[in-house]
C-alpha positions in Angstrom: 28.2 6.8 -42.8 28.0 4.8 -45.5 30.2 1.3 -45.6 33.5 0.7 -47.6 31.4 -1.3 -50.0 29.5 2.0 -50.8 32.7 4.1 -51.5 34.2 0.9 -53.6 31.3 1.3 -56.0 31.7 3.3 -59.0 31.3 7.4 -58.4 28.0 7.0 -60.8 26.6 4.5 -58.6 27.6 6.3 -55.4 25.8 9.4 -57.3 22.9 7.3 -58.1 21.5 6.0 -55.0 22.5 9.3 -53.3 20.3 11.2 -55.8 17.4 8.4 -55.4 17.7 9.3 -51.7 17.9 12.7 -52.3 14.6 12.6 -54.1 12.8 10.2 -51.4 13.6 12.3 -48.7 12.4 15.9 -50.5 9.0 13.6 -51.4 8.4 12.4 -48.2 8.7 13.0 -44.3 11.5 11.0 -42.8 8.9 8.5 -41.5 7.2 7.5 -44.7 10.6 7.8 -47.1 11.3 4.0 -48.0 14.7 2.4 -48.2 12.5 0.2 -50.6 11.7 2.7 -52.9 15.2 4.3 -52.7 16.8 1.0 -53.6 14.0 0.3 -56.5 14.4 3.5 -58.0 18.8 3.1 -57.9 18.2 -0.3 -59.5 19.2 -2.2 -56.9 17.7 -4.9 -54.2 16.7 -3.9 -50.4 19.1 -6.4 -49.2 21.9 -4.8 -51.5 21.1 -1.4 -49.9 22.0 -2.2 -46.5 25.7 -3.4 -47.7 25.8 0.0 -48.4 24.2 1.8 -45.6 23.0 0.2 -42.4 19.6 1.7 -42.0 17.6 5.0 -43.2 19.0 6.8 -40.7 22.7 6.3 -41.9 21.8 7.7 -45.7 19.8 10.4 -44.0 22.6 11.8 -42.1 25.0 11.1 -45.0 22.7 13.4 -47.1 22.2 16.2 -44.7 26.0 16.2 -43.9 26.8 16.8 -47.9 24.2 19.2 -48.4 25.6 21.2 -45.4 28.9 20.2 -46.0 30.1 23.5 -48.0 29.0 25.7 -45.0 30.5 23.1 -42.4 33.6 23.4 -43.9 33.6 27.0 -43.3 34.3 26.4 -39.7 38.2 25.6 -40.5 38.8 28.8 -41.7 36.5 31.2 -39.9 38.2 32.1 -36.8 38.7 35.5 -38.3 35.4 36.2 -38.8 33.1 37.7 -37.0 30.9 35.1 -34.2 27.9 35.0 -36.1 29.6 33.8 -39.2 28.9 30.2 -39.0 25.1 30.2 -38.2 24.5 33.2 -40.4 25.9 31.5 -43.2 24.2 28.5 -42.8 20.9 30.2 -42.6 21.6 32.1 -45.5 22.5 29.1 -47.4 19.4 27.0 -46.6 16.9 30.3 -47.4 18.9 30.6 -51.1 17.2 27.2 -51.9 13.5 29.2 -51.8 11.9 28.6 -54.9 14.5 25.8 -56.1 14.2 22.1 -56.1 16.0 21.5 -53.3 13.6 23.3 -51.5 11.2 20.5 -50.6 14.3 18.7 -49.6 15.2 21.7 -46.9 11.5 21.6 -45.4 11.6 17.8 -44.9 15.2 18.3 -43.1 13.6 21.2 -41.2 10.8 19.6 -39.8 12.2 16.3 -39.6 14.6 17.2 -37.2 15.0 14.8 -34.8 17.7 14.9 -31.5 19.9 12.6 -33.2 19.9 15.2 -36.2 19.9 18.2 -34.3 22.8 16.5 -32.1 24.9 15.9 -35.3 24.6 19.2 -36.8 25.0 21.0 -33.4 28.1 19.3 -32.7 29.4 20.6 -36.1 28.6 24.0 -34.8 30.4 23.7 -31.8 33.5 24.8 -33.5 32.0 28.0 -34.4 33.9 31.3 -32.9 30.2 32.2 -31.5 31.1 29.0 -29.0 34.5 27.9 -29.3 35.9 30.0 -26.5 34.4 28.4 -23.3 36.6 30.0 -21.0 35.7 33.9 -22.0 32.0 33.0 -22.2 31.1 31.2 -19.6 30.2 27.6 -20.6 31.5 25.4 -18.6 31.0 21.9 -20.2 30.4 20.5 -23.9 26.8 20.3 -22.7 26.4 23.8 -22.2 28.1 24.4 -26.1 25.5 21.7 -27.3 22.4 23.5 -25.5 23.2 26.8 -27.4 23.9 25.0 -30.5 20.6 23.4 -30.6 18.8 26.8 -29.5 20.1 28.3 -32.8 19.4 25.4 -35.2 15.8 25.2 -33.8 15.5 29.0 -34.3 17.0 28.9 -37.8 14.2 26.1 -38.5 11.4 28.1 -37.2 12.5 31.3 -39.3 13.4 29.1 -42.6 10.0 27.0 -42.6 8.3 30.5 -41.4 9.3 32.0 -44.7 8.7 28.9 -46.7 5.6 28.5 -45.8 4.8 32.3 -46.4 4.1 33.2 -42.8 6.8 35.3 -42.6 8.2 37.6 -45.4 12.3 37.2 -46.2 13.3 40.2 -43.9 11.1 39.0 -41.2 12.4 35.7 -40.8 15.9 37.3 -41.3 15.5 39.8 -38.5 14.1 37.0 -36.3 16.9 34.8 -36.6 19.5 37.6 -36.0 17.7 38.8 -33.1 18.3 35.3 -32.3 21.9 35.4 -32.6 22.1 38.6 -30.8 20.2 37.6 -27.6 22.7 34.5 -27.4 25.7 36.6 -28.3 25.1 39.3 -25.9 24.1 36.6 -23.3 27.7 34.8 -23.6 29.6 38.2 -23.5 28.3 38.4 -19.7 29.1 36.7 -16.6 25.7 34.6 -16.5 23.6 32.8 -19.6 
């Protein structure tokens, strides 16, 4: 997360840094994205950048969180909705960027998911109604919930990237992800996973 100094910057400077970082991560894989480039494009020195974020992963996680925030916040109000509402909502949200400028960011994000980023988003998914009632679903630990959340994310990435890279039609990608959720939901209703 950003440092307090970042939040003390004027809003336009905060948005400028985030916009430059968004462009950098849209144009490059995570490993090739450059803090120097982000700092230079946003009008800061490299050393100034480290006053606002501790490293490249820090700003990347913050960008991803803000990008997904509109859907992750649905968790708070989704208890009366179907169990697959949150994963389906995130899937539809990411698919909606096909052909738009944000498509490259989504593609790089999905291709560059590493264990830390998967863990971060899986943690948010753990509040989904699909997973929330551990007693009913026989999930014994937070680790069990994390495993299911990770399975959802990895299969979501396969379906969306398949569509963006024109390996799947929209219907094929949607059917694939819906089938994953159906299998998980059915397995969670049973006595065994």
